[in-house]
N, C-alpha and C positions, 0 to 999 in steps of 0.2 A: 719138769716144767718145760713147756714149749714156748717159743717166741711167736707172738701174733704176726701174721702175714696179711697184707692188704693188697688188693688189686690196685692198679694205678689210679683209677677213678674213685676208689674207696679209701685211699690213704688219708688219715686225719691231718697230715702235714706236720709242721713244727710245734704245734700247740700241745703241750703235755695234758692240760685239762681236756682238750678235745679227744686225745688218745684214750684217756680214762673213760670218758663218756662213751666212746665207740666200743669199749670193752665192757660196758654196763656198770662202771664204777662211778659213783658220785664223787667228784674231786673236792667238794666242799660240803660234806654231810652235816656239819654242825652250824652252818650259816644259812640264813634265809636267802632265797633266790634274789630278792630285791637288793639286799646288802651286797651280795656277790656281784651282781650286774652293775651296781653303782660304782663299786671299786674297780672293776675291770674297765669301765669307761673313764676312770680318773676322777670320779666324783668325791671319793674319800669319805671317811667318817671315823668315829671312834673305834669302829670294828675293821679298820683297814687291813687288807691282806698284805702281808710282807712279800717282798720280792724274793725269788728263789733261783736256784741254779738248775738248768735243764741238763739232764744226763743223756748222752747219746751213744749208741752202739751201732757199729756197722758190721754186717755179716758178709763173709765171703767164703769161698770153697774150703779154706783152711781153718776157719774159725770166726772169731769176733774181735774187732778192734775197739 
């Protein structure tokens, strides 16, 4: 497995869902787009998306932190 690399202007930033979308992966495949968008805007519903932890890895010439 190789790590994805992005040019400075193409970097998806700190958003994990945006990273998945950039890689062609649907971050919420079992939910309709309207439900996801409402929850991301804080609208909430019975199908609320739970909060999660973001994992971060930094690469450098000797490996990964």
